[in-house]
C-alpha positions in Angstrom: -0.1 0.1 -0.1 2.8 2.3 1.1 4.7 1.5 -2.3 1.8 2.1 -4.4 1.2 5.7 -2.8 4.8 6.3 -3.1 4.7 5.6 -6.8 1.6 7.6 -7.5 3.3 10.6 -5.5 6.3 10.4 -7.8 4.3 9.9 -10.7 2.4 13.0 -10.0 5.6 14.9 -9.4 7.0 13.9 -12.8 3.7 15.1 -14.5 3.8 18.3 -12.8 7.6 18.8 -13.8 6.9 18.0 -17.3 4.1 20.6 -17.4 6.7 23.1 -16.8 7.4 25.5 -14.0 6.2 28.6 -16.1 2.8 27.2 -16.6 0.1 29.6 -15.4 -2.2 28.2 -12.6 -6.0 28.9 -13.2 -7.0 32.2 -12.5 -3.5 33.5 -12.8 -2.7 37.1 -13.9 0.5 38.1 -15.6 1.4 41.8 -16.2 4.4 42.5 -18.2 5.8 45.9 -17.5 7.7 48.2 -20.1 10.2 49.1 -17.6 12.1 46.5 -15.6 10.5 45.7 -12.2 12.6 47.5 -9.3 10.9 45.7 -6.6 10.2 42.0 -5.9 6.5 42.4 -4.8 4.1 45.0 -6.1 0.9 45.8 -3.9 -2.3 46.8 -5.5 -5.2 47.3 -3.2 -5.2 43.9 -1.4 -3.2 42.0 -4.0 0.5 41.1 -3.7 2.1 40.5 -7.3 5.2 38.5 -7.2 7.9 39.4 -9.9 8.9 36.3 -11.9 10.9 36.4 -15.2 10.4 40.2 -15.4 6.7 40.2 -14.9 4.4 40.8 -12.2 2.3 37.3 -11.4 -0.5 36.7 -8.9 -2.1 33.4 -8.9 -5.6 34.7 -7.7 -6.9 38.5 -7.7 -10.3 39.2 -6.4 -11.2 41.7 -9.3 -12.0 41.5 -13.0 -9.2 41.1 -15.5 -9.3 44.9 -16.8 -9.5 46.5 -13.3 -6.3 44.0 -12.3 -4.3 45.4 -15.4 -5.4 48.9 -14.7 -4.1 48.7 -11.1 -0.8 47.3 -12.1 -0.3 49.9 -14.7 -1.2 52.6 -12.3 1.2 51.6 -10.0 4.2 50.3 -12.4 3.6 52.1 -15.5 2.7 51.1 -19.0 2.4 47.4 -19.8 3.6 45.5 -22.9 1.5 42.6 -22.3 -1.2 41.3 -19.8 -2.6 37.9 -19.7 -5.4 36.5 -17.5 -6.0 32.6 -17.2 -3.7 32.2 -20.3 -5.5 34.7 -22.6 -3.6 37.5 -23.4 -5.1 41.0 -23.7 -5.4 42.2 -27.6 -4.0 45.7 -28.7 -7.4 47.4 -27.7 -7.7 45.9 -24.3 -3.9 46.6 -23.5 -4.5 50.4 -24.9 -7.6 50.6 -22.4 -5.6 49.0 -19.6 -2.5 51.5 -20.2 -4.6 54.6 -20.5 -4.6 54.3 -16.4 -0.5 53.9 -16.5 1.4 56.0 -14.2 2.7 58.7 -16.6 0.8 57.5 -19.5 -1.4 59.2 -22.1 -4.1 60.2 -19.8 -1.5 62.2 -17.7 0.3 63.7 -20.7 -3.0 64.7 -22.4 -4.3 66.6 -19.1 -1.0 68.3 -18.7 -0.7 69.3 -22.5 -4.3 70.6 -22.3 -3.7 73.3 -19.6 -2.6 76.4 -21.4 0.2 78.6 -20.0 -0.5 82.1 -18.6 1.6 84.8 -19.7 1.1 87.1 -16.7 
């Protein structure tokens, strides 16, 4: 009985190893910033994003995909990629996300719209 249990545990470990370490768990979000991360952890509200291979990763976030993307962009700056549950955002979704980015288009447009006074 113990041998059978041990062999099934080893077989499970082998299958997990074959699947790869970088495989995304169900519910995972991956945000790839344009600039290299400077911290090993990024906090957005109550979610701690860990840095892995130059991207912010969280296995479970209590929010919608777009909200998660925008929160990371607001804290980390523009993103070059974002995926939720293994599905990458398309260009339009990524643009909508990056509209909230720290130093992004929205911030520049507001600054440029204010005319300088000559007085």
